[in-house]
PDB file as gemmi writes it, atoms N, CA and C in Angstrom:
CRYST1    1.000    1.000    1.000  90.00  90.00  90.00 P 1                      
ATOM      1  N   MET A   1      84.290 133.443 176.122  1.00  0.00           N  
ATOM      2  CA  MET A   1      83.953 132.337 175.247  1.00  0.00           C  
ATOM      3  C   MET A   1      85.217 131.549 174.944  1.00  0.00           C  
ATOM      4  N   ASN A   2      85.186 130.297 175.292  1.00  0.00           N  
ATOM      5  CA  ASN A   2      86.351 129.443 175.100  1.00  0.00           C  
ATOM      6  C   ASN A   2      86.198 128.600 173.853  1.00  0.00           C  
ATOM      7  N   ASN A   3      87.344 128.179 173.324  1.00  0.00           N  
ATOM      8  CA  ASN A   3      87.319 127.224 172.219  1.00  0.00           C  
ATOM      9  C   ASN A   3      86.780 125.910 172.748  1.00  0.00           C  
ATOM     10  N   SER A   4      86.084 125.195 171.912  1.00  0.00           N  
ATOM     11  CA  SER A   4      85.553 123.907 172.312  1.00  0.00           C  
ATOM     12  C   SER A   4      85.937 122.880 171.267  1.00  0.00           C  
ATOM     13  N   SER A   5      85.557 121.653 171.514  1.00  0.00           N  
ATOM     14  CA  SER A   5      85.844 120.609 170.532  1.00  0.00           C  
ATOM     15  C   SER A   5      85.065 120.841 169.240  1.00  0.00           C  
ATOM     16  N   LEU A   6      83.991 121.622 169.304  1.00  0.00           N  
ATOM     17  CA  LEU A   6      83.211 121.934 168.105  1.00  0.00           C  
ATOM     18  C   LEU A   6      83.834 123.043 167.275  1.00  0.00           C  
ATOM     19  N   ASP A   7      84.692 123.808 167.893  1.00  0.00           N  
ATOM     20  CA  ASP A   7      85.349 124.943 167.237  1.00  0.00           C  
ATOM     21  C   ASP A   7      86.824 124.931 167.635  1.00  0.00           C  
ATOM     22  N   PRO A   8      87.540 123.874 167.230  1.00  0.00           N  
ATOM     23  CA  PRO A   8      88.907 123.692 167.723  1.00  0.00           C  
ATOM     24  C   PRO A   8      89.875 124.815 167.360  1.00  0.00           C  
ATOM     25  N   ARG A   9      89.673 125.452 166.226  1.00  0.00           N  
ATOM     26  CA  ARG A   9      90.549 126.564 165.839  1.00  0.00           C  
ATOM     27  C   ARG A   9      90.044 127.893 166.379  1.00  0.00           C  
ATOM     28  N   GLY A  10      88.854 127.892 166.938  1.00  0.00           N  
ATOM     29  CA  GLY A  10      88.300 129.092 167.545  1.00  0.00           C  
ATOM     30  C   GLY A  10      87.801 130.133 166.563  1.00  0.00           C  
ATOM     31  N   VAL A  11      87.536 129.728 165.318  1.00  0.00           N  
ATOM     32  CA  VAL A  11      87.114 130.717 164.317  1.00  0.00           C  
ATOM     33  C   VAL A  11      85.725 131.273 164.598  1.00  0.00           C  
ATOM     34  N   ILE A  12      84.830 130.444 165.087  1.00  0.00           N  
ATOM     35  CA  ILE A  12      83.479 130.911 165.425  1.00  0.00           C  
ATOM     36  C   ILE A  12      83.567 131.845 166.628  1.00  0.00           C  
ATOM     37  N   ALA A  13      84.303 131.434 167.645  1.00  0.00           N  
ATOM     38  CA  ALA A  13      84.473 132.273 168.836  1.00  0.00           C  
ATOM     39  C   ALA A  13      85.095 133.616 168.468  1.00  0.00           C  
ATOM     40  N   ASP A  14      86.084 133.594 167.593  1.00  0.00           N  
ATOM     41  CA  ASP A  14      86.733 134.840 167.182  1.00  0.00           C  
ATOM     42  C   ASP A  14      85.768 135.774 166.461  1.00  0.00           C  
ATOM     43  N   ALA A  15      84.851 135.214 165.690  1.00  0.00           N  
ATOM     44  CA  ALA A  15      83.875 136.044 164.980  1.00  0.00           C  
ATOM     45  C   ALA A  15      83.048 136.869 165.966  1.00  0.00           C  
ATOM     46  N   TYR A  16      82.746 136.285 167.108  1.00  0.00           N  
ATOM     47  CA  TYR A  16      81.956 137.001 168.115  1.00  0.00           C  
ATOM     48  C   TYR A  16      82.765 138.111 168.788  1.00  0.00           C  
ATOM     49  N   LYS A  17      84.076 138.057 168.680  1.00  0.00           N  
ATOM     50  CA  LYS A  17      84.931 139.068 169.302  1.00  0.00           C  
ATOM     51  C   LYS A  17      85.191 140.261 168.384  1.00  0.00           C  
ATOM     52  N   ILE A  18      84.860 140.137 167.107  1.00  0.00           N  
ATOM     53  CA  ILE A  18      85.142 141.199 166.146  1.00  0.00           C  
ATOM     54  C   ILE A  18      83.987 142.195 166.143  1.00  0.00           C  
ATOM     55  N   GLU A  19      84.267 143.378 166.633  1.00  0.00           N  
ATOM     56  CA  GLU A  19      83.238 144.411 166.701  1.00  0.00           C  
ATOM     57  C   GLU A  19      82.876 144.883 165.289  1.00  0.00           C  
ATOM     58  N   GLY A  20      81.597 144.961 165.005  1.00  0.00           N  
ATOM     59  CA  GLY A  20      81.127 145.460 163.721  1.00  0.00           C  
ATOM     60  C   GLY A  20      81.261 144.480 162.567  1.00  0.00           C  
ATOM     61  N   ILE A  21      81.462 143.213 162.853  1.00  0.00           N  
ATOM     62  CA  ILE A  21      81.588 142.213 161.788  1.00  0.00           C  
ATOM     63  C   ILE A  21      80.274 142.119 161.012  1.00  0.00           C  
ATOM     64  N   SER A  22      80.382 141.910 159.715  1.00  0.00           N  
ATOM     65  CA  SER A  22      79.191 141.860 158.867  1.00  0.00           C  
ATOM     66  C   SER A  22      78.754 140.421 158.610  1.00  0.00           C  
ATOM     67  N   ALA A  23      77.538 140.275 158.124  1.00  0.00           N  
ATOM     68  CA  ALA A  23      77.019 138.947 157.785  1.00  0.00           C  
ATOM     69  C   ALA A  23      77.866 138.258 156.714  1.00  0.00           C  
ATOM     70  N   PRO A  24      78.273 138.948 155.640  1.00  0.00           N  
ATOM     71  CA  PRO A  24      79.133 138.271 154.649  1.00  0.00           C  
ATOM     72  C   PRO A  24      80.459 137.785 155.240  1.00  0.00           C  
ATOM     73  N   GLU A  25      81.026 138.561 156.134  1.00  0.00           N  
ATOM     74  CA  GLU A  25      82.259 138.119 156.792  1.00  0.00           C  
ATOM     75  C   GLU A  25      82.003 136.893 157.662  1.00  0.00           C  
ATOM     76  N   CYS A  26      80.877 136.884 158.356  1.00  0.00           N  
ATOM     77  CA  CYS A  26      80.521 135.724 159.187  1.00  0.00           C  
ATOM     78  C   CYS A  26      80.262 134.495 158.318  1.00  0.00           C  
ATOM     79  N   ARG A  27      79.636 134.682 157.168  1.00  0.00           N  
ATOM     80  CA  ARG A  27      79.399 133.553 156.257  1.00  0.00           C  
ATOM     81  C   ARG A  27      80.724 132.950 155.789  1.00  0.00           C  
ATOM     82  N   SER A  28      81.692 133.793 155.514  1.00  0.00           N  
ATOM     83  CA  SER A  28      83.010 133.314 155.101  1.00  0.00           C  
ATOM     84  C   SER A  28      83.678 132.518 156.218  1.00  0.00           C  
ATOM     85  N   ILE A  29      83.595 133.029 157.429  1.00  0.00           N  
ATOM     86  CA  ILE A  29      84.160 132.324 158.589  1.00  0.00           C  
ATOM     87  C   ILE A  29      83.428 131.014 158.803  1.00  0.00           C  
ATOM     88  N   PHE A  30      82.090 131.048 158.699  1.00  0.00           N  
ATOM     89  CA  PHE A  30      81.309 129.824 158.868  1.00  0.00           C  
ATOM     90  C   PHE A  30      81.705 128.778 157.823  1.00  0.00           C  
ATOM     91  N   LEU A  31      81.861 129.199 156.586  1.00  0.00           N  
ATOM     92  CA  LEU A  31      82.245 128.275 155.530  1.00  0.00           C  
ATOM     93  C   LEU A  31      83.607 127.652 155.823  1.00  0.00           C  
ATOM     94  N   ASP A  32      84.542 128.458 156.273  1.00  0.00           N  
ATOM     95  CA  ASP A  32      85.857 127.942 156.654  1.00  0.00           C  
ATOM     96  C   ASP A  32      85.704 126.882 157.743  1.00  0.00           C  
ATOM     97  N   TRP A  33      84.880 127.173 158.739  1.00  0.00           N  
ATOM     98  CA  TRP A  33      84.640 126.231 159.833  1.00  0.00           C  
ATOM     99  C   TRP A  33      83.937 124.966 159.318  1.00  0.00           C  
ATOM    100  N   ALA A  34      82.936 125.133 158.467  1.00  0.00           N  
ATOM    101  CA  ALA A  34      82.137 124.011 157.971  1.00  0.00           C  
ATOM    102  C   ALA A  34      82.946 123.069 157.085  1.00  0.00           C  
ATOM    103  N   LEU A  35      83.995 123.573 156.455  1.00  0.00           N  
ATOM    104  CA  LEU A  35      84.803 122.734 155.574  1.00  0.00           C  
ATOM    105  C   LEU A  35      85.801 121.858 156.318  1.00  0.00           C  
ATOM    106  N   GLU A  36      85.878 122.008 157.631  1.00  0.00           N  
ATOM    107  CA  GLU A  36      86.720 121.108 158.421  1.00  0.00           C  
ATOM    108  C   GLU A  36      86.149 119.705 158.292  1.00  0.00           C  
ATOM    109  N   PRO A  37      87.010 118.703 158.172  1.00  0.00           N  
ATOM    110  CA  PRO A  37      86.505 117.330 157.986  1.00  0.00           C  
ATOM    111  C   PRO A  37      85.614 116.876 159.144  1.00  0.00           C  
ATOM    112  N   ARG A  38      84.399 116.472 158.804  1.00  0.00           N  
ATOM    113  CA  ARG A  38      83.474 115.869 159.773  1.00  0.00           C  
ATOM    114  C   ARG A  38      82.290 115.306 158.993  1.00  0.00           C  
ATOM    115  N   ASP A  39      81.541 114.467 159.614  1.00  0.00           N  
ATOM    116  CA  ASP A  39      80.338 113.877 159.024  1.00  0.00           C  
ATOM    117  C   ASP A  39      79.259 114.947 158.905  1.00  0.00           C  
ATOM    118  N   ALA A  40      78.426 114.861 157.877  1.00  0.00           N  
ATOM    119  CA  ALA A  40      77.372 115.854 157.652  1.00  0.00           C  
ATOM    120  C   ALA A  40      76.421 115.946 158.843  1.00  0.00           C  
ATOM    121  N   SER A  41      76.065 114.819 159.449  1.00  0.00           N  
ATOM    122  CA  SER A  41      75.178 114.862 160.612  1.00  0.00           C  
ATOM    123  C   SER A  41      75.891 115.514 161.790  1.00  0.00           C  
ATOM    124  N   ASP A  42      77.211 115.316 161.884  1.00  0.00           N  
ATOM    125  CA  ASP A  42      77.978 115.981 162.930  1.00  0.00           C  
ATOM    126  C   ASP A  42      77.971 117.487 162.706  1.00  0.00           C  
ATOM    127  N   LEU A  43      78.027 117.918 161.453  1.00  0.00           N  
ATOM    128  CA  LEU A  43      78.017 119.334 161.128  1.00  0.00           C  
ATOM    129  C   LEU A  43      76.709 119.971 161.591  1.00  0.00           C  
ATOM    130  N   ARG A  44      75.601 119.315 161.312  1.00  0.00           N  
ATOM    131  CA  ARG A  44      74.290 119.821 161.730  1.00  0.00           C  
ATOM    132  C   ARG A  44      74.237 119.959 163.250  1.00  0.00           C  
ATOM    133  N   GLN A  45      74.673 118.917 163.938  1.00  0.00           N  
ATOM    134  CA  GLN A  45      74.646 118.936 165.405  1.00  0.00           C  
ATOM    135  C   GLN A  45      75.601 119.994 165.954  1.00  0.00           C  
ATOM    136  N   ALA A  46      76.785 120.113 165.356  1.00  0.00           N  
ATOM    137  CA  ALA A  46      77.757 121.105 165.818  1.00  0.00           C  
ATOM    138  C   ALA A  46      77.214 122.518 165.632  1.00  0.00           C  
ATOM    139  N   ALA A  47      76.612 122.796 164.478  1.00  0.00           N  
ATOM    140  CA  ALA A  47      76.034 124.120 164.229  1.00  0.00           C  
ATOM    141  C   ALA A  47      74.914 124.409 165.219  1.00  0.00           C  
ATOM    142  N   SER A  48      74.099 123.407 165.489  1.00  0.00           N  
ATOM    143  CA  SER A  48      73.001 123.564 166.444  1.00  0.00           C  
ATOM    144  C   SER A  48      73.523 123.845 167.855  1.00  0.00           C  
ATOM    145  N   THR A  49      74.541 123.105 168.265  1.00  0.00           N  
ATOM    146  CA  THR A  49      75.123 123.284 169.594  1.00  0.00           C  
ATOM    147  C   THR A  49      75.777 124.655 169.719  1.00  0.00           C  
ATOM    148  N   LEU A  50      76.514 125.064 168.686  1.00  0.00           N  
ATOM    149  CA  LEU A  50      77.135 126.386 168.721  1.00  0.00           C  
ATOM    150  C   LEU A  50      76.084 127.496 168.720  1.00  0.00           C  
ATOM    151  N   ALA A  51      75.007 127.318 167.972  1.00  0.00           N  
ATOM    152  CA  ALA A  51      73.926 128.313 167.963  1.00  0.00           C  
ATOM    153  C   ALA A  51      73.345 128.463 169.372  1.00  0.00           C  
ATOM    154  N   ALA A  52      73.162 127.359 170.055  1.00  0.00           N  
ATOM    155  CA  ALA A  52      72.643 127.407 171.427  1.00  0.00           C  
ATOM    156  C   ALA A  52      73.661 128.049 172.370  1.00  0.00           C  
ATOM    157  N   GLN A  53      74.928 127.755 172.151  1.00  0.00           N  
ATOM    158  CA  GLN A  53      75.990 128.299 172.997  1.00  0.00           C  
ATOM    159  C   GLN A  53      76.056 129.820 172.896  1.00  0.00           C  
ATOM    160  N   TYR A  54      75.815 130.343 171.700  1.00  0.00           N  
ATOM    161  CA  TYR A  54      75.910 131.783 171.483  1.00  0.00           C  
ATOM    162  C   TYR A  54      74.538 132.468 171.407  1.00  0.00           C  
ATOM    163  N   ALA A  55      73.505 131.807 171.872  1.00  0.00           N  
ATOM    164  CA  ALA A  55      72.147 132.362 171.828  1.00  0.00           C  
ATOM    165  C   ALA A  55      72.017 133.662 172.609  1.00  0.00           C  
ATOM    166  N   GLU A  56      72.923 133.911 173.513  1.00  0.00           N  
ATOM    167  CA  GLU A  56      72.870 135.155 174.289  1.00  0.00           C  
ATOM    168  C   GLU A  56      73.221 136.380 173.441  1.00  0.00           C  
ATOM    169  N   PHE A  57      73.643 136.133 172.191  1.00  0.00           N  
ATOM    170  CA  PHE A  57      73.972 137.221 171.262  1.00  0.00           C  
ATOM    171  C   PHE A  57      73.046 137.152 170.044  1.00  0.00           C  
ATOM    172  N   PRO A  58      71.740 137.346 170.243  1.00  0.00           N  
ATOM    173  CA  PRO A  58      70.783 137.156 169.146  1.00  0.00           C  
ATOM    174  C   PRO A  58      70.948 138.137 167.986  1.00  0.00           C  
ATOM    175  N   ALA A  59      71.522 139.304 168.227  1.00  0.00           N  
ATOM    176  CA  ALA A  59      71.666 140.293 167.167  1.00  0.00           C  
ATOM    177  C   ALA A  59      72.959 140.116 166.363  1.00  0.00           C  
ATOM    178  N   HIS A  60      73.822 139.218 166.798  1.00  0.00           N  
ATOM    179  CA  HIS A  60      75.098 139.015 166.094  1.00  0.00           C  
ATOM    180  C   HIS A  60      74.845 138.243 164.799  1.00  0.00           C  
ATOM    181  N   PRO A  61      75.463 138.647 163.689  1.00  0.00           N  
ATOM    182  CA  PRO A  61      75.219 137.953 162.418  1.00  0.00           C  
ATOM    183  C   PRO A  61      75.627 136.479 162.433  1.00  0.00           C  
ATOM    184  N   MET A  62      76.622 136.118 163.225  1.00  0.00           N  
ATOM    185  CA  MET A  62      77.035 134.705 163.268  1.00  0.00           C  
ATOM    186  C   MET A  62      75.946 133.845 163.902  1.00  0.00           C  
ATOM    187  N   THR A  63      75.220 134.389 164.864  1.00  0.00           N  
ATOM    188  CA  THR A  63      74.123 133.639 165.480  1.00  0.00           C  
ATOM    189  C   THR A  63      73.070 133.307 164.431  1.00  0.00           C  
ATOM    190  N   SER A  64      72.734 134.272 163.599  1.00  0.00           N  
ATOM    191  CA  SER A  64      71.759 134.034 162.530  1.00  0.00           C  
ATOM    192  C   SER A  64      72.258 132.977 161.552  1.00  0.00           C  
ATOM    193  N   ILE A  65      73.527 133.047 161.206  1.00  0.00           N  
ATOM    194  CA  ILE A  65      74.091 132.092 160.249  1.00  0.00           C  
ATOM    195  C   ILE A  65      74.111 130.693 160.836  1.00  0.00           C  
ATOM    196  N   LEU A  66      74.475 130.563 162.102  1.00  0.00           N  
ATOM    197  CA  LEU A  66      74.450 129.242 162.739  1.00  0.00           C  
ATOM    198  C   LEU A  66      73.028 128.687 162.774  1.00  0.00           C  
ATOM    199  N   ASN A  67      72.061 129.536 163.094  1.00  0.00           N  
ATOM    200  CA  ASN A  67      70.663 129.088 163.108  1.00  0.00           C  
ATOM    201  C   ASN A  67      70.193 128.692 161.711  1.00  0.00           C  
ATOM    202  N   GLU A  68      70.553 129.479 160.710  1.00  0.00           N  
ATOM    203  CA  GLU A  68      70.181 129.154 159.328  1.00  0.00           C  
ATOM    204  C   GLU A  68      70.784 127.826 158.908  1.00  0.00           C  
ATOM    205  N   ALA A  69      72.029 127.621 159.260  1.00  0.00           N  
ATOM    206  CA  ALA A  69      72.712 126.382 158.874  1.00  0.00           C  
ATOM    207  C   ALA A  69      72.035 125.170 159.493  1.00  0.00           C  
ATOM    208  N   THR A  70      71.569 125.310 160.700  1.00  0.00           N  
ATOM    209  CA  THR A  70      70.888 124.202 161.367  1.00  0.00           C  
ATOM    210  C   THR A  70      69.607 123.847 160.627  1.00  0.00           C  
ATOM    211  N   VAL A  71      68.845 124.852 160.232  1.00  0.00           N  
ATOM    212  CA  VAL A  71      67.580 124.622 159.520  1.00  0.00           C  
ATOM    213  C   VAL A  71      67.852 124.105 158.109  1.00  0.00           C  
ATOM    214  N   GLU A  72      68.756 124.775 157.401  1.00  0.00           N  
ATOM    215  CA  GLU A  72      69.023 124.396 156.017  1.00  0.00           C  
ATOM    216  C   GLU A  72      69.642 123.008 155.911  1.00  0.00           C  
ATOM    217  N   LEU A  73      70.530 122.670 156.823  1.00  0.00           N  
ATOM    218  CA  LEU A  73      71.162 121.355 156.773  1.00  0.00           C  
ATOM    219  C   LEU A  73      70.160 120.251 157.083  1.00  0.00           C  
ATOM    220  N   SER A  74      69.225 120.515 157.977  1.00  0.00           N  
ATOM    221  CA  SER A  74      68.279 119.466 158.347  1.00  0.00           C  
ATOM    222  C   SER A  74      67.199 119.267 157.297  1.00  0.00           C  
ATOM    223  N   SER A  75      66.979 120.272 156.451  1.00  0.00           N  
ATOM    224  CA  SER A  75      65.919 120.137 155.450  1.00  0.00           C  
ATOM    225  C   SER A  75      66.466 120.042 154.027  1.00  0.00           C  
ATOM    226  N   ALA A  76      67.767 119.859 153.896  1.00  0.00           N  
ATOM    227  CA  ALA A  76      68.372 119.784 152.564  1.00  0.00           C  
ATOM    228  C   ALA A  76      67.866 118.547 151.826  1.00  0.00           C  
ATOM    229  N   PRO A  77      67.506 118.707 150.561  1.00  0.00           N  
ATOM    230  CA  PRO A  77      67.026 117.538 149.800  1.00  0.00           C  
ATOM    231  C   PRO A  77      68.156 116.545 149.578  1.00  0.00           C  
ATOM    232  N   LYS A  78      67.807 115.289 149.617  1.00  0.00           N  
ATOM    233  CA  LYS A  78      68.787 114.243 149.400  1.00  0.00           C  
ATOM    234  C   LYS A  78      68.758 113.848 147.925  1.00  0.00           C  
ATOM    235  N   ARG A  79      69.922 113.586 147.391  1.00  0.00           N  
ATOM    236  CA  ARG A  79      70.040 113.180 146.007  1.00  0.00           C  
ATOM    237  C   ARG A  79      69.568 111.740 145.873  1.00  0.00           C  
ATOM    238  N   ARG A  80      68.801 111.492 144.850  1.00  0.00           N  
ATOM    239  CA  ARG A  80      68.339 110.132 144.604  1.00  0.00           C  
ATOM    240  C   ARG A  80      69.176 109.557 143.470  1.00  0.00           C  
ATOM    241  N   GLY A  81      69.380 108.258 143.546  1.00  0.00           N  
ATOM    242  CA  GLY A  81      70.230 107.567 142.577  1.00  0.00           C  
ATOM    243  C   GLY A  81      69.652 107.522 141.183  1.00  0.00           C  
ATOM    244  N   GLY A  82      70.412 106.964 140.304  1.00  0.00           N  
ATOM    245  CA  GLY A  82      69.972 106.817 138.911  1.00  0.00           C  
ATOM    246  C   GLY A  82      70.655 107.831 138.012  1.00  0.00           C  
ATOM    247  N   ARG A  83      70.791 107.437 136.788  1.00  0.00           N  
ATOM    248  CA  ARG A  83      71.393 108.343 135.805  1.00  0.00           C  
ATOM    249  C   ARG A  83      70.343 108.779 134.824  1.00  0.00           C  
ATOM    250  N   ARG A  84      70.481 109.980 134.425  1.00  0.00           N  
ATOM    251  CA  ARG A  84      69.600 110.480 133.377  1.00  0.00           C  
ATOM    252  C   ARG A  84      70.357 110.302 132.070  1.00  0.00           C  
ATOM    253  N   GLY A  85      69.705 109.811 131.132  1.00  0.00           N  
ATOM    254  CA  GLY A  85      70.455 109.595 129.919  1.00  0.00           C  
ATOM    255  C   GLY A  85      69.733 109.949 128.763  1.00  0.00           C  
TER     256      GLY A  85                                                      
END                                                                             
């Protein structure tokens, strides 16, 4: 698994190399990756592309987190304007 433009620091790829990594550890790595500057729609697409790239590892916790992020990001409620007073 090579680093790609979607994972320039290779943190997602490295998570797949860590034997016995847990879901909480993967969530922390994912959060670190997700906080890299990019547009929100780019984040959704990047998570989706990475999930497809690593689909051959369905039992890995990072695969589940990438899939969850794709679903959650696409269905996240949008804030509506206006002030409550």
